[in-house]
Kinemage of the C-alpha trace (Angstrom):
@kinemage 1
@onewidth
@group {chain A} dominant
@subgroup {mainchain}
@vectorlist {calphas} color= white
{ca met a 1} P -0.187 4.055 16.132
{ca pro a 2} L -0.956 0.717 14.472
{ca ser a 3} L 2.053 -1.489 13.957
{ca lys a 4} L 2.845 -3.330 10.737
{ca lys a 5} L 3.458 -6.988 11.467
{ca ala a 6} L 3.792 -9.858 9.016
{ca leu a 7} L 3.475 -13.526 9.838
{ca val a 8} L 5.937 -15.730 7.965
{ca arg a 9} L 6.862 -19.397 8.177
{ca arg a 10} L 10.159 -20.914 7.132
{ca pro a 11} L 10.058 -23.476 4.279
{ca gly a 12} L 10.152 -27.048 5.514
{ca pro a 13} L 12.317 -29.913 4.252
{ca arg a 14} L 9.359 -31.470 2.388
{ca leu a 15} L 8.682 -28.340 0.316
{ca ala a 16} L 9.218 -30.191 -2.967
{ca glu a 17} L 6.216 -32.414 -2.144
{ca gly a 18} L 3.840 -29.426 -2.153
{ca leu a 19} L 0.497 -29.683 -3.945
{ca val a 20} L 0.066 -28.437 -7.506
{ca thr a 21} L -3.300 -28.366 -9.267
{ca his a 22} L -3.276 -25.986 -12.233
{ca ile a 23} L 0.323 -26.247 -13.472
{ca glu a 24} L 2.774 -28.947 -14.503
{ca arg a 25} L 4.930 -30.118 -11.607
{ca glu a 26} L 8.505 -28.836 -11.584
{ca gln a 27} L 11.028 -29.821 -8.955
{ca pro a 28} L 11.917 -26.847 -6.747
{ca asp a 29} L 15.395 -26.436 -5.329
{ca val a 30} L 14.722 -26.448 -1.581
{ca asp a 31} L 18.034 -24.805 -0.640
{ca leu a 32} L 17.460 -22.013 -3.138
{ca ala a 33} L 13.896 -21.666 -1.880
{ca val a 34} L 15.184 -21.043 1.650
{ca glu a 35} L 17.533 -18.347 0.316
{ca gln a 36} L 14.669 -16.738 -1.600
{ca trp a 37} L 12.428 -16.867 1.462
{ca glu a 38} L 15.094 -15.159 3.569
{ca ala a 39} L 15.420 -12.415 0.934
{ca tyr a 40} L 11.634 -12.001 0.887
{ca val a 41} L 11.554 -11.623 4.683
{ca ala a 42} L 14.436 -9.140 4.512
{ca ala a 43} L 12.494 -7.082 1.940
{ca leu a 44} L 9.507 -6.856 4.284
{ca gln a 45} L 11.755 -5.829 7.176
{ca ala a 46} L 13.550 -3.221 5.062
{ca his a 47} L 10.212 -1.518 4.414
{ca gly a 48} L 9.046 -1.224 7.982
{ca trp a 49} L 7.430 -4.587 8.654
{ca glu a 50} L 8.118 -6.487 11.849
{ca thr a 51} L 8.155 -10.144 10.852
{ca val a 52} L 6.764 -12.737 13.250
{ca glu a 53} L 7.998 -16.232 12.477
{ca val a 54} L 5.321 -18.873 13.016
{ca glu a 55} L 6.383 -22.199 14.508
{ca pro a 56} L 7.658 -24.460 11.676
{ca ala a 57} L 5.394 -27.227 10.398
{ca asp a 58} L 8.016 -29.430 8.793
{ca asp a 59} L 5.623 -32.326 8.140
{ca cys a 60} L 3.441 -30.051 5.990
{ca pro a 61} L 5.038 -29.430 2.570
{ca asp a 62} L 2.949 -26.321 1.806
{ca ser a 63} L 3.300 -24.682 5.218
{ca val a 64} L 5.496 -21.844 3.899
{ca phe a 65} L 2.352 -20.517 2.170
{ca val a 66} L 1.182 -19.134 5.472
{ca glu a 67} L -1.409 -16.798 3.926
{ca asp a 68} L -3.782 -19.720 3.385
{ca thr a 69} L -4.123 -20.479 7.099
{ca val a 70} L -5.794 -17.288 8.372
{ca val a 71} L -7.738 -14.233 7.209
{ca met a 72} L -7.382 -10.957 9.105
{ca tyr a 73} L -10.031 -8.239 9.291
{ca arg a 74} L -9.285 -5.427 11.728
{ca asn a 75} L -8.059 -7.275 14.837
{ca val a 76} L -10.036 -10.469 14.160
{ca ala a 77} L -8.141 -13.535 12.964
{ca leu a 78} L -10.362 -16.052 11.189
{ca ile a 79} L -8.517 -19.377 11.260
{ca ala a 80} L -9.016 -21.094 7.930
{ca arg a 81} L -10.041 -24.655 7.239
{ca pro a 82} L -8.012 -25.426 4.094
{ca gly a 83} L -9.808 -27.032 1.195
{ca ala a 84} L -6.964 -29.534 0.836
{ca glu a 85} L -7.252 -31.877 3.819
{ca ala a 86} L -3.481 -32.437 3.809
{ca arg a 87} L -2.988 -28.763 4.771
{ca arg a 88} L -5.244 -28.601 7.820
{ca glu a 89} L -2.484 -29.255 10.337
{ca glu a 90} L -0.825 -26.004 9.228
{ca thr a 91} L -3.288 -23.831 11.134
{ca ala a 92} L -2.384 -24.690 14.744
{ca gly a 93} L 0.897 -22.760 14.842
{ca val a 94} L -0.702 -19.765 13.153
{ca glu a 95} L -3.551 -19.740 15.666
{ca glu a 96} L -0.979 -19.638 18.479
{ca ala a 97} L 0.890 -16.776 16.789
{ca val a 98} L -2.145 -14.527 16.259
{ca ala a 99} L -3.399 -15.207 19.787
{ca arg a 100} L -0.004 -14.103 21.161
{ca leu a 101} L -0.354 -10.882 19.177
{ca gly a 102} L -3.628 -10.129 20.918
{ca cys a 103} L -5.987 -10.871 18.048
{ca ser a 104} L -9.536 -12.009 18.607
{ca val a 105} L -9.676 -15.541 17.162
{ca asn a 106} L -12.530 -17.134 15.221
{ca trp a 107} L -12.634 -20.323 13.147
{ca ile a 108} L -14.061 -21.865 9.994
{ca trp a 109} L -15.878 -25.050 10.979
{ca glu a 110} L -16.825 -28.189 9.087
{ca pro a 111} L -18.419 -28.417 6.510
{ca gly a 112} L -16.900 -25.055 5.587
{ca thr a 113} L -13.587 -24.832 3.761
{ca leu a 114} L -11.686 -21.604 3.226
{ca asp a 115} L -8.140 -20.828 2.086
{ca gly a 116} L -6.753 -17.402 2.939
{ca gly a 117} L -5.431 -17.108 -0.607
{ca asp a 118} L -9.043 -16.843 -1.745
{ca val a 119} L -9.608 -13.591 0.143
{ca leu a 120} L -8.788 -10.143 -1.274
{ca lys a 121} L -9.509 -7.136 0.950
{ca ile a 122} L -9.915 -3.673 -0.559
{ca asp a 123} L -10.760 -1.212 2.209
{ca asp a 124} L -13.928 -2.671 3.751
{ca thr a 125} L -14.834 -4.830 0.749
{ca val a 126} L -13.800 -8.459 1.148
{ca tyr a 127} L -13.787 -10.459 -2.081
{ca val a 128} L -13.899 -14.214 -1.555
{ca gly a 129} L -13.030 -16.644 -4.335
{ca arg a 130} L -15.474 -19.503 -4.628
{ca gly a 131} L -13.540 -22.298 -6.291
{ca gly a 132} L -11.574 -25.455 -5.696
{ca arg a 133} L -10.419 -24.710 -2.145
{ca thr a 134} L -13.169 -22.502 -0.687
{ca asn a 135} L -16.770 -23.681 -0.567
{ca ala a 136} L -20.125 -21.951 -0.050
{ca ala a 137} L -20.226 -22.810 3.666
{ca gly a 138} L -16.792 -21.258 4.111
{ca val a 139} L -17.951 -18.055 2.412
{ca gln a 140} L -21.057 -17.950 4.636
{ca gln a 141} L -18.962 -18.360 7.789
{ca leu a 142} L -16.546 -15.621 6.728
{ca arg a 143} L -19.540 -13.370 6.051
{ca ala a 144} L -20.918 -14.109 9.528
{ca ala a 145} L -17.547 -13.305 11.126
{ca phe a 146} L -16.735 -10.072 9.288
{ca glu a 147} L -19.988 -8.374 8.244
{ca pro a 148} L -20.830 -7.381 11.855
{ca leu a 149} L -17.465 -5.568 11.897
{ca gly a 150} L -18.397 -3.462 8.853
{ca ala a 151} L -17.138 -5.616 5.988
{ca arg a 152} L -18.966 -5.972 2.695
{ca val a 153} L -18.372 -9.558 1.524
{ca val a 154} L -18.531 -10.305 -2.206
{ca ser a 155} L -18.262 -13.865 -3.532
{ca val a 156} L -16.562 -14.228 -6.924
{ca pro a 157} L -15.995 -17.337 -9.064
{ca val a 158} L -12.528 -18.881 -9.389
{ca ser a 159} L -12.098 -21.678 -11.923
{ca lys a 160} L -8.894 -20.967 -13.861
{ca val a 161} L -6.321 -20.774 -11.052
{ca leu a 162} L -5.789 -22.157 -7.556
{ca his a 163} L -6.954 -19.151 -5.514
{ca leu a 164} L -8.559 -15.769 -6.099
{ca lys a 165} L -5.232 -14.102 -5.310
{ca ser a 166} L -3.541 -16.366 -7.858
{ca ala a 167} L -5.590 -14.317 -10.343
{ca val a 168} L -5.901 -10.816 -8.844
{ca thr a 169} L -4.559 -8.458 -6.204
{ca ala a 170} L -5.063 -4.707 -5.796
{ca leu a 171} L -3.102 -1.471 -5.910
{ca pro a 172} L -3.257 1.035 -3.036
{ca asp a 173} L -6.085 2.949 -4.749
{ca gly a 174} L -8.182 -0.220 -5.019
{ca thr a 175} L -7.558 -0.878 -8.703
{ca val a 176} L -7.530 -4.651 -9.217
{ca leu a 177} L -4.656 -6.149 -11.213
{ca gly a 178} L -5.151 -9.313 -13.222
{ca his a 179} L -3.883 -11.310 -16.171
{ca ile a 180} L -7.008 -11.636 -18.309
{ca pro a 181} L -6.679 -15.375 -19.156
{ca asn a 182} L -6.755 -16.194 -15.419
{ca val a 183} L -9.691 -14.023 -14.332
{ca asp a 184} L -13.218 -15.428 -14.531
{ca gln a 185} L -15.127 -12.133 -14.522
{ca pro a 186} L -13.024 -8.924 -14.564
{ca ser a 187} L -16.263 -6.904 -14.679
{ca leu a 188} L -17.000 -7.861 -11.061
{ca phe a 189} L -14.331 -5.363 -9.969
{ca pro a 190} L -15.150 -1.631 -10.224
{ca arg a 191} L -11.642 -0.791 -11.481
{ca phe a 192} L -9.587 -3.406 -13.295
{ca leu a 193} L -6.127 -3.080 -14.865
{ca pro a 194} L -5.015 -5.916 -17.180
{ca val a 195} L -1.341 -6.839 -16.819
{ca pro a 196} L 0.848 -8.594 -19.402
{ca glu a 197} L 2.258 -11.384 -17.213
{ca glu a 198} L 0.612 -13.956 -14.992
{ca ser a 199} L 2.842 -13.208 -12.010
{ca gly a 200} L 2.269 -9.498 -12.556
{ca ser a 201} L -1.156 -9.989 -11.005
{ca his a 202} L 0.441 -10.307 -7.558
{ca val a 203} L 1.536 -7.338 -5.474
{ca val a 204} L 2.068 -6.902 -1.747
{ca leu a 205} L 1.395 -3.356 -0.535
{ca leu a 206} L 4.440 -2.378 1.501
{ca gly a 207} L 3.157 1.093 2.367
{ca gly a 208} L 4.185 4.496 1.084
{ca gly a 209} L 3.150 3.560 -2.452
{ca lys a 210} L 5.697 0.752 -2.632
{ca leu a 211} L 4.769 -2.598 -4.178
{ca leu a 212} L 6.530 -5.930 -3.611
{ca met a 213} L 6.524 -7.986 -6.820
{ca ala a 214} L 8.094 -11.127 -8.255
{ca ala a 215} L 11.125 -10.822 -10.540
{ca ser a 216} L 9.254 -12.932 -13.108
{ca ala a 217} L 7.034 -9.989 -14.134
{ca pro a 218} L 9.398 -7.312 -15.543
{ca lys a 219} L 6.874 -5.928 -18.052
{ca thr a 220} L 4.276 -5.433 -15.340
{ca ala a 221} L 6.888 -3.861 -13.059
{ca glu a 222} L 7.700 -1.385 -15.843
{ca leu a 223} L 3.990 -0.649 -16.347
{ca leu a 224} L 3.427 0.014 -12.654
{ca thr a 225} L 6.573 2.128 -12.415
{ca asp a 226} L 5.285 4.233 -15.315
{ca leu a 227} L 2.055 4.710 -13.344
{ca gly a 228} L 4.041 6.204 -10.464
{ca his a 229} L 4.487 3.241 -8.148
{ca glu a 230} L 7.796 2.219 -6.594
{ca val a 231} L 8.382 -1.456 -7.268
{ca val a 232} L 10.469 -3.690 -4.985
{ca val a 233} L 11.422 -6.929 -6.738
{ca val a 234} L 12.127 -10.325 -5.169
{ca asp a 235} L 12.950 -13.620 -6.867
{ca ile a 236} L 10.522 -16.357 -5.782
{ca ser a 237} L 11.054 -18.746 -8.704
{ca glu a 238} L 11.110 -21.884 -6.525
{ca phe a 239} L 7.770 -21.022 -4.921
{ca glu a 240} L 6.222 -20.231 -8.304
{ca lys a 241} L 6.900 -23.873 -9.230
{ca leu a 242} L 4.368 -24.734 -6.480
{ca glu a 243} L 1.730 -22.160 -7.547
{ca gly a 244} L 3.041 -19.711 -4.963
{ca cys a 245} L 3.252 -15.937 -5.327
{ca val a 246} L 4.422 -12.956 -3.261
{ca thr a 247} L 1.168 -12.708 -1.306
{ca cys a 248} L 1.213 -16.393 -0.255
{ca leu a 249} L 4.393 -16.120 1.777
{ca ser a 250} L 3.140 -13.777 4.504
{ca val a 251} L 0.067 -12.559 6.334
{ca arg a 252} L 0.150 -8.798 6.713
{ca leu a 253} L -1.428 -7.381 9.893
{ca arg a 254} L -1.870 -3.642 9.485
{ca asp a 255} L -4.548 -2.854 12.057
{ca leu a 256} L -3.023 -4.113 15.297
{ca tyr a 257} L -2.400 -1.526 17.978
{ca val a 258} L 0.464 -1.997 20.407
């Protein structure tokens, strides 16, 4: 049976210095952020996920957003090359963690840039956001790494938010969720469900039809509950001040066999 593992990385002391590009800077409460992170990790564990804590990177303010450092497809870990140069030291600890888990490791090389937050996988379709952090060379290298494994890679524009998954994520049936003002071209997705709140665009699939969502999207949570989903809510307000969302705080590895 495949195991469900999730990579996570504890917030560092410099969290408040994290990069922001599309929102006004607000000062996060670092102590509260640590409490929220611990509750997030506990929510994953409560729903059957074994969490694997990556070595801290305390000199890197954004390192808690571990999703940006690696993209998983089957058992292949593609180590990212973040579009923000200040974040590139975050990848070393993640590379060590996925290698320990037995993943096959590949890399994005210069001149390519790729942030994991720009990659949305729906079955064997891999959508890649082409925007401020991920460039054409990065998309080409991801295509070269994953298409031989059976992936269909689709490049989509991202201009209104930081990452593709700042704008959209997907339900278990593949329906893409998005807040219309943040999505460049909703028509690129075969099934698209508009949601009323920006943070309602972000869900983590916990398994068994359960969705992990931020507490800041109660209207979307009600909508998804009405559609038959079970919603698990966590408060990530301090990470939202840094353009973070529920997907950013972990890397879910569903296809590893142990």
